[in-house]
MMTF fields as JSON, N, C-alpha, C and O atoms, coordinates in Angstrom:
{
  "mmtfVersion": "1.0.0",
  "mmtfProducer": "UNKNOWN",
  "numBonds": 515,
  "numAtoms": 516,
  "numGroups": 129,
  "numChains": 1,
  "numModels": 1,
  "chainsPerModel": [1],
  "groupsPerChain": [129],
  "chainIdList": ["A"],
  "bondAtomList": [4, 2, 8, 6, 12, 10, 16, 14, 20, 18, 24, 22, 28, 26, 32, 30, 36, 34, 40, 38, 44, 42, 48, 46, 52, 50, 56, 54, 60, 58, 64, 62, 68, 66, 72, 70, 76, 74, 80, 78, 84, 82, 88, 86, 92, 90, 96, 94, 100, 98, 104, 102, 108, 106, 112, 110, 116, 114, 120, 118, 124, 122, 128, 126, 132, 130, 136, 134, 140, 138, 144, 142, 148, 146, 152, 150, 156, 154, 160, 158, 164, 162, 168, 166, 172, 170, 176, 174, 180, 178, 184, 182, 188, 186, 192, 190, 196, 194, 200, 198, 204, 202, 208, 206, 212, 210, 216, 214, 220, 218, 224, 222, 228, 226, 232, 230, 236, 234, 240, 238, 244, 242, 248, 246, 252, 250, 256, 254, 260, 258, 264, 262, 268, 266, 272, 270, 276, 274, 280, 278, 284, 282, 288, 286, 292, 290, 296, 294, 300, 298, 304, 302, 308, 306, 312, 310, 316, 314, 320, 318, 324, 322, 328, 326, 332, 330, 336, 334, 340, 338, 344, 342, 348, 346, 352, 350, 356, 354, 360, 358, 364, 362, 368, 366, 372, 370, 376, 374, 380, 378, 384, 382, 388, 386, 392, 390, 396, 394, 400, 398, 404, 402, 408, 406, 412, 410, 416, 414, 420, 418, 424, 422, 428, 426, 432, 430, 436, 434, 440, 438, 444, 442, 448, 446, 452, 450, 456, 454, 460, 458, 464, 462, 468, 466, 472, 470, 476, 474, 480, 478, 484, 482, 488, 486, 492, 490, 496, 494, 500, 498, 504, 502, 508, 506, 512, 510],
  "bondOrderList": [1, 1, 1, 1, 1, 1, 1, 1, 1, 1, 1, 1, 1, 1, 1, 1, 1, 1, 1, 1, 1, 1, 1, 1, 1, 1, 1, 1, 1, 1, 1, 1, 1, 1, 1, 1, 1, 1, 1, 1, 1, 1, 1, 1, 1, 1, 1, 1, 1, 1, 1, 1, 1, 1, 1, 1, 1, 1, 1, 1, 1, 1, 1, 1, 1, 1, 1, 1, 1, 1, 1, 1, 1, 1, 1, 1, 1, 1, 1, 1, 1, 1, 1, 1, 1, 1, 1, 1, 1, 1, 1, 1, 1, 1, 1, 1, 1, 1, 1, 1, 1, 1, 1, 1, 1, 1, 1, 1, 1, 1, 1, 1, 1, 1, 1, 1, 1, 1, 1, 1, 1, 1, 1, 1, 1, 1, 1, 1],
  "groupList": [{"groupName": "MET", "atomNameList": ["N", "CA", "C", "O"], "elementList": ["N", "C", "C", "O"], "formalChargeList": [0, 0, 0, 0], "bondAtomList": [1, 0, 2, 1, 3, 2], "bondOrderList": [1, 1, 2], "singleLetterCode": "M", "chemCompType": "L-PEPTIDE LINKING"}, {"groupName": "ARG", "atomNameList": ["N", "CA", "C", "O"], "elementList": ["N", "C", "C", "O"], "formalChargeList": [0, 0, 0, 0], "bondAtomList": [1, 0, 2, 1, 3, 2], "bondOrderList": [1, 1, 2], "singleLetterCode": "R", "chemCompType": "L-PEPTIDE LINKING"}, {"groupName": "GLY", "atomNameList": ["N", "CA", "C", "O"], "elementList": ["N", "C", "C", "O"], "formalChargeList": [0, 0, 0, 0], "bondAtomList": [1, 0, 2, 1, 3, 2], "bondOrderList": [1, 1, 2], "singleLetterCode": "G", "chemCompType": "PEPTIDE LINKING"}, {"groupName": "THR", "atomNameList": ["N", "CA", "C", "O"], "elementList": ["N", "C", "C", "O"], "formalChargeList": [0, 0, 0, 0], "bondAtomList": [1, 0, 2, 1, 3, 2], "bondOrderList": [1, 1, 2], "singleLetterCode": "T", "chemCompType": "L-PEPTIDE LINKING"}, {"groupName": "LEU", "atomNameList": ["N", "CA", "C", "O"], "elementList": ["N", "C", "C", "O"], "formalChargeList": [0, 0, 0, 0], "bondAtomList": [1, 0, 2, 1, 3, 2], "bondOrderList": [1, 1, 2], "singleLetterCode": "L", "chemCompType": "L-PEPTIDE LINKING"}, {"groupName": "SER", "atomNameList": ["N", "CA", "C", "O"], "elementList": ["N", "C", "C", "O"], "formalChargeList": [0, 0, 0, 0], "bondAtomList": [1, 0, 2, 1, 3, 2], "bondOrderList": [1, 1, 2], "singleLetterCode": "S", "chemCompType": "L-PEPTIDE LINKING"}, {"groupName": "VAL", "atomNameList": ["N", "CA", "C", "O"], "elementList": ["N", "C", "C", "O"], "formalChargeList": [0, 0, 0, 0], "bondAtomList": [1, 0, 2, 1, 3, 2], "bondOrderList": [1, 1, 2], "singleLetterCode": "V", "chemCompType": "L-PEPTIDE LINKING"}, {"groupName": "ALA", "atomNameList": ["N", "CA", "C", "O"], "elementList": ["N", "C", "C", "O"], "formalChargeList": [0, 0, 0, 0], "bondAtomList": [1, 0, 2, 1, 3, 2], "bondOrderList": [1, 1, 2], "singleLetterCode": "A", "chemCompType": "L-PEPTIDE LINKING"}, {"groupName": "ASN", "atomNameList": ["N", "CA", "C", "O"], "elementList": ["N", "C", "C", "O"], "formalChargeList": [0, 0, 0, 0], "bondAtomList": [1, 0, 2, 1, 3, 2], "bondOrderList": [1, 1, 2], "singleLetterCode": "N", "chemCompType": "L-PEPTIDE LINKING"}, {"groupName": "TYR", "atomNameList": ["N", "CA", "C", "O"], "elementList": ["N", "C", "C", "O"], "formalChargeList": [0, 0, 0, 0], "bondAtomList": [1, 0, 2, 1, 3, 2], "bondOrderList": [1, 1, 2], "singleLetterCode": "Y", "chemCompType": "L-PEPTIDE LINKING"}, {"groupName": "ILE", "atomNameList": ["N", "CA", "C", "O"], "elementList": ["N", "C", "C", "O"], "formalChargeList": [0, 0, 0, 0], "bondAtomList": [1, 0, 2, 1, 3, 2], "bondOrderList": [1, 1, 2], "singleLetterCode": "I", "chemCompType": "L-PEPTIDE LINKING"}, {"groupName": "ASP", "atomNameList": ["N", "CA", "C", "O"], "elementList": ["N", "C", "C", "O"], "formalChargeList": [0, 0, 0, 0], "bondAtomList": [1, 0, 2, 1, 3, 2], "bondOrderList": [1, 1, 2], "singleLetterCode": "D", "chemCompType": "L-PEPTIDE LINKING"}, {"groupName": "PRO", "atomNameList": ["N", "CA", "C", "O"], "elementList": ["N", "C", "C", "O"], "formalChargeList": [0, 0, 0, 0], "bondAtomList": [1, 0, 2, 1, 3, 2], "bondOrderList": [1, 1, 2], "singleLetterCode": "P", "chemCompType": "L-PEPTIDE LINKING"}, {"groupName": "GLU", "atomNameList": ["N", "CA", "C", "O"], "elementList": ["N", "C", "C", "O"], "formalChargeList": [0, 0, 0, 0], "bondAtomList": [1, 0, 2, 1, 3, 2], "bondOrderList": [1, 1, 2], "singleLetterCode": "E", "chemCompType": "L-PEPTIDE LINKING"}, {"groupName": "PHE", "atomNameList": ["N", "CA", "C", "O"], "elementList": ["N", "C", "C", "O"], "formalChargeList": [0, 0, 0, 0], "bondAtomList": [1, 0, 2, 1, 3, 2], "bondOrderList": [1, 1, 2], "singleLetterCode": "F", "chemCompType": "L-PEPTIDE LINKING"}, {"groupName": "GLN", "atomNameList": ["N", "CA", "C", "O"], "elementList": ["N", "C", "C", "O"], "formalChargeList": [0, 0, 0, 0], "bondAtomList": [1, 0, 2, 1, 3, 2], "bondOrderList": [1, 1, 2], "singleLetterCode": "Q", "chemCompType": "L-PEPTIDE LINKING"}, {"groupName": "LYS", "atomNameList": ["N", "CA", "C", "O"], "elementList": ["N", "C", "C", "O"], "formalChargeList": [0, 0, 0, 0], "bondAtomList": [1, 0, 2, 1, 3, 2], "bondOrderList": [1, 1, 2], "singleLetterCode": "K", "chemCompType": "L-PEPTIDE LINKING"}, {"groupName": "HIS", "atomNameList": ["N", "CA", "C", "O"], "elementList": ["N", "C", "C", "O"], "formalChargeList": [0, 0, 0, 0], "bondAtomList": [1, 0, 2, 1, 3, 2], "bondOrderList": [1, 1, 2], "singleLetterCode": "H", "chemCompType": "L-PEPTIDE LINKING"}],
  "groupTypeList": [0, 1, 2, 3, 4, 5, 6, 7, 6, 1, 2, 8, 1, 4, 8, 1, 8, 7, 8, 9, 2, 4, 10, 6, 11, 12, 2, 5, 5, 11, 1, 5, 3, 12, 1, 13, 4, 3, 2, 0, 14, 15, 2, 7, 14, 13, 15, 8, 7, 4, 10, 2, 8, 2, 1, 8, 3, 7, 0, 14, 7, 14, 3, 8, 5, 4, 2, 10, 1, 2, 8, 14, 16, 9, 0, 15, 17, 5, 3, 9, 15, 6, 7, 11, 4, 11, 2, 2, 4, 13, 2, 14, 11, 9, 11, 17, 12, 4, 8, 11, 12, 14, 11, 2, 5, 5, 6, 6, 2, 8, 6, 4, 4, 9, 8, 2, 13, 7, 15, 12, 10, 2, 10, 0, 10, 3, 12, 17, 12],
  "groupIdList": [1, 2, 3, 4, 5, 6, 7, 8, 9, 10, 11, 12, 13, 14, 15, 16, 17, 18, 19, 20, 21, 22, 23, 24, 25, 26, 27, 28, 29, 30, 31, 32, 33, 34, 35, 36, 37, 38, 39, 40, 41, 42, 43, 44, 45, 46, 47, 48, 49, 50, 51, 52, 53, 54, 55, 56, 57, 58, 59, 60, 61, 62, 63, 64, 65, 66, 67, 68, 69, 70, 71, 72, 73, 74, 75, 76, 77, 78, 79, 80, 81, 82, 83, 84, 85, 86, 87, 88, 89, 90, 91, 92, 93, 94, 95, 96, 97, 98, 99, 100, 101, 102, 103, 104, 105, 106, 107, 108, 109, 110, 111, 112, 113, 114, 115, 116, 117, 118, 119, 120, 121, 122, 123, 124, 125, 126, 127, 128, 129],
  "secStructList": [7, 3, 3, 3, 3, 3, 3, 3, 3, 3, 1, 7, 5, 7, 7, 1, 7, 1, 1, 3, 3, 3, 3, 3, 7, 7, 1, 7, 7, 5, 6, 6, 7, 7, 1, 7, 7, 3, 3, 3, 3, 3, 3, 3, 3, 3, 1, 7, 5, 7, 7, 1, 7, 1, 1, 3, 3, 3, 3, 3, 3, 1, 1, 7, 1, 1, 1, 7, 4, 4, 4, 5, 7, 7, 7, 7, 1, 7, 3, 3, 3, 3, 3, 3, 6, 6, 1, 6, 6, 6, 6, 7, 3, 3, 3, 3, 7, 1, 5, 7, 6, 6, 6, 7, 7, 5, 7, 7, 1, 7, 3, 3, 3, 3, 6, 6, 3, 3, 7, 7, 1, 3, 3, 3, 7, 7, 7, 7, 7],
  "xCoordList": [96.324, 95.026, 94.917, 95.765, 93.878, 93.713, 92.293, 91.325, 92.195, 90.896, 90.845, 91.872, 89.64, 89.428, 88.202, 87.181, 88.32, 87.198, 87.169, 88.167, 86.006, 85.791, 84.593, 83.525, 84.772, 83.699, 83.597, 84.576, 82.405, 82.162, 81.54, 80.474, 82.208, 81.764, 81.397, 82.265, 80.112, 79.626, 78.542, 77.619, 78.676, 77.634, 77.482, 76.362, 78.591, 78.55, 79.125, 79.914, 78.722, 79.298, 80.14, 79.612, 81.434, 82.378, 83.107, 84.307, 82.37, 82.826, 83.014, 82.359, 83.941, 84.175, 84.444, 83.882, 85.299, 85.751, 87.053, 87.755, 87.379, 88.561, 89.859, 90.745, 89.987, 91.216, 90.991, 91.513, 90.223, 90.037, 88.573, 87.819, 88.191, 86.854, 86.737, 85.665, 87.851, 87.876, 89.189, 90.257, 89.113, 90.308, 90.186, 89.165, 91.238, 91.346, 92.591, 93.707, 92.396, 93.508, 93.045, 91.855, 93.97, 93.574, 92.899, 92.546, 92.713, 92.037, 92.895, 94.01, 92.393, 93.066, 94.152, 93.956, 95.276, 96.409, 97.435, 98.591, 97.003, 97.819, 99.128, 99.142, 100.223, 101.542, 101.635, 102.488, 100.782, 100.856, 100.315, 100.532, 99.618, 99.126, 100.305, 100.944, 100.611, 101.797, 101.663, 102.674, 100.463, 100.264, 100.462, 100.258, 100.864, 101.009, 99.623, 98.675, 99.515, 98.264, 98.362, 99.198, 97.503, 97.551, 96.157, 95.166, 96.074, 94.758, 94.781, 95.828, 93.574, 93.365, 92.206, 91.135, 92.422, 91.367, 91.241, 92.237, 90.014, 89.716, 88.584, 87.495, 88.852, 87.836, 87.728, 88.736, 86.49, 86.216, 85.45, 84.449, 85.934, 85.385, 85.017, 85.81, 83.796, 83.408, 82.214, 81.392, 82.147, 81.049, 80.844, 79.714, 81.966, 81.912, 82.388, 83.303, 81.782, 82.225, 83.1, 82.649, 84.355, 85.306, 85.853, 86.931, 85.097, 85.392, 85.576, 84.825, 86.576, 86.752, 87.194, 86.952, 87.834, 88.344, 89.647, 90.397, 89.92, 91.028, 92.39, 93.112, 92.777, 94.113, 94.092, 94.812, 93.262, 93.279, 91.988, 91.19, 91.79, 90.582, 90.551, 89.52, 91.709, 91.724, 93.077, 94.091, 93.062, 94.277, 94.207, 93.211, 95.283, 95.432, 96.652, 97.775, 96.431, 97.506, 97.546, 96.512, 98.749, 98.944, 99.124, 99.584, 98.767, 98.703, 97.558, 97.009, 97.191, 96.13, 96.557, 97.616, 95.749, 96.143, 95.66, 96.083, 94.791, 94.248, 94.709, 94.584, 95.239, 95.702, 97.108, 97.633, 97.704, 99.102, 99.914, 99.987, 100.521, 101.088, 102.045, 102.027, 102.865, 103.818, 103.189, 103.868, 101.901, 101.22, 100.682, 100.229, 100.722, 100.101, 101.133, 102.014, 101.009, 101.945, 101.405, 100.235, 102.29, 101.956, 101.503, 101.91, 100.664, 100.278, 101.493, 102.445, 101.449, 102.5, 101.855, 100.791, 102.519, 102.045, 100.593, 99.774, 100.285, 98.92, 98.864, 99.87, 97.668, 97.487, 96.252, 95.185, 96.409, 95.284, 95.209, 96.19, 94.044, 93.803, 92.72, 91.564, 93.101, 92.195, 91.926, 92.848, 90.668, 90.255, 89.515, 88.367, 90.183, 89.615, 89.096, 89.827, 87.848, 87.299, 87.121, 87.007, 87.093, 86.942, 87.978, 87.833, 89.009, 90.089, 89.775, 90.534, 88.692, 88.291, 89.214, 89.159, 90.066, 90.977, 92.413, 93.302, 92.631, 93.982, 94.723, 94.161, 96.001, 96.811, 96.611, 97.005, 96.011, 95.712, 96.971, 98.083, 96.788, 97.876, 98.029, 97.099, 99.234, 99.461, 100.54, 101.398, 100.472, 101.471, 101.85, 101.182, 102.935, 103.303, 104.824, 105.452, 105.431, 106.887, 107.466, 106.76, 108.751, 109.472, 109.767, 109.653, 110.148, 110.432, 109.573, 109.22, 109.24, 108.46, 109.285, 110.342, 108.842, 109.631, 109.753, 110.533, 109.0, 109.015, 109.905, 110.424, 110.088, 110.974, 111.955, 112.75, 111.907, 112.855, 112.583, 113.306, 111.559, 111.266, 110.798, 110.308, 110.962, 110.572, 109.064, 108.313, 108.638, 107.239, 107.294, 107.237, 107.401, 107.652, 106.42, 105.521, 106.413, 105.375, 104.084, 103.166, 103.951, 102.729, 102.757, 103.797, 101.59, 101.47, 100.285, 99.195, 100.497, 99.438, 99.313, 100.21, 98.191, 97.933, 96.866, 95.805, 97.145, 96.183, 95.972, 96.898, 94.764, 94.428, 95.411, 95.846, 95.75, 96.608, 98.095, 98.89, 98.501, 99.909, 100.4, 99.782, 101.511, 102.105, 102.585, 103.256, 102.238, 102.639, 103.976, 104.299, 104.743, 106.065, 105.985, 105.027, 107.013, 107.157, 107.427, 108.206, 106.793, 107.052, 105.856, 104.853, 105.986, 104.918, 104.662, 105.585, 103.424, 103.016, 101.786, 100.687, 101.963, 100.857, 100.818, 101.753, 99.761, 99.589, 99.471, 98.702, 100.215, 100.092, 98.696, 97.993, 98.317, 97.05, 97.133, 98.189, 96.01, 96.015, 96.182, 96.206],
  "yCoordList": [81.88, 82.273, 81.741, 82.038, 80.957, 80.334, 80.58, 80.5, 80.879, 81.065, 80.373, 80.182, 79.997, 79.364, 79.998, 80.207, 80.303, 80.879, 80.28, 80.306, 79.736, 79.227, 79.958, 79.998, 80.544, 81.322, 81.033, 80.661, 81.21, 81.23, 82.594, 82.917, 83.388, 84.745, 84.777, 84.686, 84.904, 84.793, 85.839, 86.015, 86.527, 87.431, 88.707, 89.169, 89.284, 90.51, 91.693, 91.524, 92.881, 94.122, 94.722, 95.141, 94.767, 95.297, 96.459, 96.384, 97.525, 98.605, 99.926, 100.206, 100.73, 102.108, 102.254, 103.128, 101.394, 101.512, 102.305, 102.365, 102.906, 103.765, 103.025, 103.574, 101.785, 101.033, 99.793, 99.701, 98.846, 97.553, 97.149, 97.539, 96.377, 95.806, 94.673, 94.428, 93.981, 92.827, 92.819, 92.989, 92.621, 92.52, 91.276, 91.056, 90.468, 89.352, 89.617, 89.627, 89.831, 90.055, 89.683, 89.446, 89.626, 89.213, 90.294, 90.032, 91.487, 92.534, 93.048, 93.519, 92.964, 93.524, 92.59, 91.895, 92.581, 91.732, 92.574, 92.679, 93.162, 94.103, 93.474, 92.344, 94.213, 93.715, 93.417, 92.63, 94.022, 93.792, 92.419, 91.987, 91.727, 90.383, 89.417, 89.287, 88.742, 87.899, 86.576, 85.975, 86.121, 84.82, 84.889, 85.933, 83.754, 83.639, 83.677, 83.088, 84.359, 84.464, 83.554, 83.767, 82.541, 81.534, 81.366, 81.457, 81.123, 80.939, 80.258, 80.058, 79.907, 79.275, 79.987, 80.14, 80.424, 81.038, 80.248, 79.985, 79.869, 79.227, 80.02, 80.133, 80.57, 81.363, 81.017, 80.877, 80.878, 80.666, 81.897, 82.3, 82.483, 83.735, 83.576, 83.074, 84.013, 84.039, 84.956, 85.164, 85.492, 86.352, 87.559, 87.968, 88.125, 89.335, 90.522, 90.386, 91.673, 92.904, 93.665, 94.028, 93.905, 94.66, 95.781, 95.658, 96.883, 97.955, 99.279, 99.593, 100.04, 101.402, 101.516, 102.539, 100.492, 100.568, 101.352, 101.311, 102.067, 103.018, 102.467, 103.06, 101.345, 100.801, 99.623, 99.611, 98.635, 97.405, 96.65, 97.072, 95.543, 94.755, 94.133, 94.154, 93.565, 92.818, 92.93, 93.247, 92.656, 92.609, 91.367, 91.122, 90.586, 89.434, 89.708, 89.762, 89.881, 90.296, 89.417, 89.009, 89.139, 88.381, 89.308, 88.877, 90.577, 91.561, 92.512, 92.458, 93.374, 94.347, 95.246, 95.87, 95.315, 96.037, 97.475, 98.222, 97.887, 99.243, 100.153, 101.373, 99.589, 100.398, 100.908, 100.797, 101.46, 101.872, 100.589, 99.947, 100.217, 98.879, 98.473, 97.305, 99.343, 98.985, 98.661, 98.141, 98.958, 98.696, 97.276, 96.875, 96.52, 95.206, 94.137, 94.345, 92.976, 91.895, 91.01, 91.084, 90.182, 89.272, 87.924, 87.504, 87.258, 85.894, 84.987, 85.355, 83.802, 82.808, 81.449, 81.146, 80.63, 79.263, 79.288, 78.484, 80.201, 80.403, 80.169, 80.283, 79.84, 79.562, 80.272, 80.221, 80.935, 81.477, 80.69, 80.613, 80.105, 79.406, 80.165, 80.2, 80.767, 81.594, 80.901, 80.668, 80.573, 80.002, 81.1, 81.419, 81.671, 82.745, 82.098, 81.973, 81.692, 80.833, 81.507, 80.818, 82.839, 83.521, 84.628, 85.422, 84.699, 85.671, 87.077, 87.995, 87.288, 88.62, 89.291, 90.508, 88.509, 89.063, 89.17, 89.617, 88.768, 88.72, 90.036, 91.111, 89.944, 91.133, 91.736, 92.88, 90.998, 91.472, 91.919, 91.553, 92.711, 93.119, 92.082, 91.335, 92.052, 91.131, 91.675, 92.46, 91.234, 91.553, 90.217, 89.739, 89.613, 88.227, 88.12, 87.43, 88.82, 88.836, 87.616, 86.894, 87.41, 86.364, 86.807, 86.015, 88.079, 88.657, 89.895, 90.583, 90.173, 91.358, 92.597, 92.797, 93.433, 94.594, 95.668, 96.607, 95.551, 96.579, 96.228, 97.123, 94.936, 94.576, 93.46, 93.048, 92.97, 91.961, 90.561, 89.636, 90.366, 89.027, 88.117, 88.574, 86.844, 85.867, 85.834, 85.836, 85.804, 85.588, 84.37, 84.489, 83.231, 82.021, 81.143, 81.197, 80.339, 79.339, 79.805, 78.996, 81.065, 81.508, 81.094, 81.13, 80.703, 80.265, 80.986, 81.012, 81.565, 82.199, 81.43, 81.465, 80.733, 79.96, 80.66, 81.009, 80.864, 81.468, 80.463, 80.156, 79.956, 78.914, 77.748, 77.215, 77.367, 76.222, 76.473, 75.576, 77.682, 78.016, 78.856, 79.86, 78.439, 79.218, 80.553, 80.598, 81.635, 82.98, 83.345, 82.859, 84.188, 84.53, 85.285, 86.011, 85.093, 85.842, 87.297, 87.569, 88.226, 89.633, 90.503, 90.044, 91.757, 92.739, 93.467, 94.019, 93.466, 94.183, 94.995, 94.45, 96.295, 97.186, 98.315, 99.113, 98.389, 99.42, 100.789, 100.932, 101.791, 103.132, 103.712, 103.331, 104.638, 105.351, 106.077, 106.591, 106.116, 106.824, 108.324, 109.063],
  "zCoordList": [118.899, 118.393, 116.975, 116.134, 116.701, 115.396, 114.894, 115.65, 113.61, 112.988, 111.642, 110.991, 111.227, 109.929, 109.291, 109.946, 107.997, 107.26, 105.864, 105.143, 105.487, 104.131, 103.546, 104.157, 102.348, 101.733, 100.241, 99.595, 99.716, 98.277, 97.993, 98.516, 97.164, 96.864, 95.388, 94.52, 95.114, 93.74, 93.474, 94.27, 92.337, 91.879, 92.69, 92.911, 93.137, 93.935, 93.171, 92.242, 93.571, 93.059, 94.164, 95.194, 93.961, 94.945, 94.274, 94.01, 94.003, 93.139, 93.881, 94.885, 93.342, 93.762, 95.269, 95.929, 95.786, 97.167, 97.186, 96.176, 98.312, 98.404, 98.112, 97.457, 98.587, 98.376, 97.524, 96.413, 98.029, 97.368, 97.389, 98.28, 96.412, 96.418, 97.422, 97.975, 97.654, 98.552, 99.322, 98.734, 100.639, 101.478, 102.348, 102.999, 102.35, 103.283, 104.12, 103.6, 105.415, 106.34, 107.745, 107.951, 108.732, 110.07, 110.914, 112.063, 110.38, 111.145, 112.279, 112.055, 113.476, 114.654, 115.18, 116.176, 114.513, 114.891, 115.647, 115.238, 116.737, 117.505, 117.976, 118.464, 117.827, 118.23, 119.725, 120.136, 120.542, 121.982, 122.387, 123.519, 121.485, 121.78, 121.739, 120.695, 122.832, 122.868, 122.117, 121.753, 121.883, 121.25, 119.738, 119.117, 119.157, 117.709, 117.071, 117.592, 115.964, 115.223, 114.001, 113.122, 113.955, 112.9, 112.316, 113.04, 111.018, 110.423, 109.074, 108.459, 108.635, 107.339, 106.664, 107.252, 105.422, 104.622, 103.332, 102.658, 102.987, 101.71, 101.068, 101.631, 99.884, 99.214, 97.747, 97.055, 97.272, 95.852, 95.355, 95.948, 94.264, 93.749, 92.276, 91.479, 91.921, 90.514, 90.3, 91.192, 89.099, 88.649, 89.562, 89.83, 90.037, 90.854, 90.028, 89.215, 90.227, 89.578, 90.566, 91.652, 90.184, 91.014, 90.144, 89.564, 90.058, 89.105, 89.854, 90.778, 89.444, 89.934, 91.382, 92.023, 91.903, 93.27, 93.268, 92.293, 94.356, 94.412, 94.091, 93.289, 94.689, 94.467, 93.506, 92.507, 93.814, 93.035, 93.331, 94.169, 92.643, 92.864, 94.248, 94.92, 94.689, 95.946, 96.632, 96.009, 97.954, 98.775, 99.648, 100.328, 99.617, 100.503, 101.364, 100.861, 102.67, 103.564, 104.808, 105.336, 105.255, 106.485, 107.678, 108.736, 107.517, 108.594, 108.271, 107.171, 109.199, 108.952, 107.797, 107.854, 106.765, 105.546, 105.487, 104.604, 106.393, 106.318, 107.444, 107.336, 108.52, 109.635, 109.383, 108.275, 110.409, 110.327, 110.393, 111.441, 109.281, 109.118, 110.23, 110.62, 110.756, 111.794, 113.136, 114.022, 113.307, 114.576, 114.687, 115.758, 113.617, 113.594, 113.26, 112.425, 113.931, 113.646, 112.527, 112.151, 112.015, 110.93, 111.469, 112.552, 110.705, 111.003, 110.798, 110.111, 111.4, 111.217, 110.971, 111.51, 110.143, 109.854, 109.384, 109.83, 108.495, 107.999, 106.498, 105.798, 106.014, 104.592, 104.076, 104.689, 102.938, 102.177, 100.875, 100.135, 100.594, 99.341, 98.585, 99.006, 97.475, 96.685, 95.357, 94.575, 95.104, 93.822, 93.058, 93.368, 92.059, 91.239, 89.966, 88.983, 89.983, 88.944, 87.591, 86.577, 87.549, 86.266, 86.049, 85.119, 86.877, 86.691, 87.148, 86.835, 87.873, 88.292, 89.302, 89.475, 89.973, 90.977, 90.465, 91.189, 89.247, 88.683, 88.882, 88.674, 89.29, 89.528, 90.904, 91.135, 91.821, 93.175, 93.91, 93.53, 94.965, 95.845, 96.959, 97.262, 97.568, 98.671, 99.598, 99.195, 100.855, 101.871, 102.497, 103.415, 101.99, 102.269, 102.367, 101.565, 103.375, 103.459, 104.176, 104.88, 103.983, 104.697, 106.128, 107.064, 106.296, 107.615, 107.817, 106.859, 109.072, 109.401, 109.058, 109.655, 108.12, 107.709, 108.784, 108.623, 109.874, 110.908, 112.092, 112.759, 112.364, 113.475, 113.122, 113.967, 111.889, 111.432, 111.934, 111.565, 112.772, 113.281, 112.146, 111.113, 112.371, 111.353, 111.178, 112.153, 109.949, 109.583, 108.675, 107.451, 109.271, 108.496, 108.409, 109.248, 107.373, 107.235, 106.614, 106.48, 106.224, 105.567, 104.097, 103.439, 103.606, 102.22, 101.59, 102.16, 100.422, 99.646, 98.343, 97.5, 98.183, 96.971, 96.151, 96.669, 94.88, 93.949, 92.831, 92.08, 92.721, 91.754, 91.827, 90.806, 93.055, 93.297, 93.179, 93.46, 92.767, 92.595, 93.772, 94.127, 94.373, 95.456, 94.898, 93.867, 95.581, 95.163, 95.804, 96.888, 95.145, 95.667, 96.99, 97.259, 97.8, 99.037, 98.665, 97.752, 99.361, 99.101, 99.424, 99.971, 99.074, 99.294, 97.983, 97.384, 97.544, 96.342, 96.703, 96.8, 96.903, 97.234, 96.226, 96.148, 95.467, 94.468, 95.149, 96.1, 94.683, 95.286, 95.052, 94.117, 95.922, 95.701, 94.362, 93.993, 93.634, 92.345, 92.522, 91.538]
}
């Protein structure tokens, strides 16, 4: 299963949400689906207001970020390219591990680029306030 999404997000108010003002994730990536989930996301962001959100401004995840995390599988061989043209997403959360923390299977080949720089492998999720 492969998907591609390219967006330009400009001049929006993404304020006072329970978790994040902006979430990029594969949605319903149920573990019972036997096929590999692969995708490409390209997003350019500028002049957006992301104020007063519960956890952080944004979340970029290679699995469903709002459900019960162990119920969803991770994408493989996928790329997120985030162009944050004015720094409004700086310090975002991410779920970008090398191995699936729930079953130990390989989650290889995913790339998270922020302003052209590869982001480190790992998971950074801000606790609820």
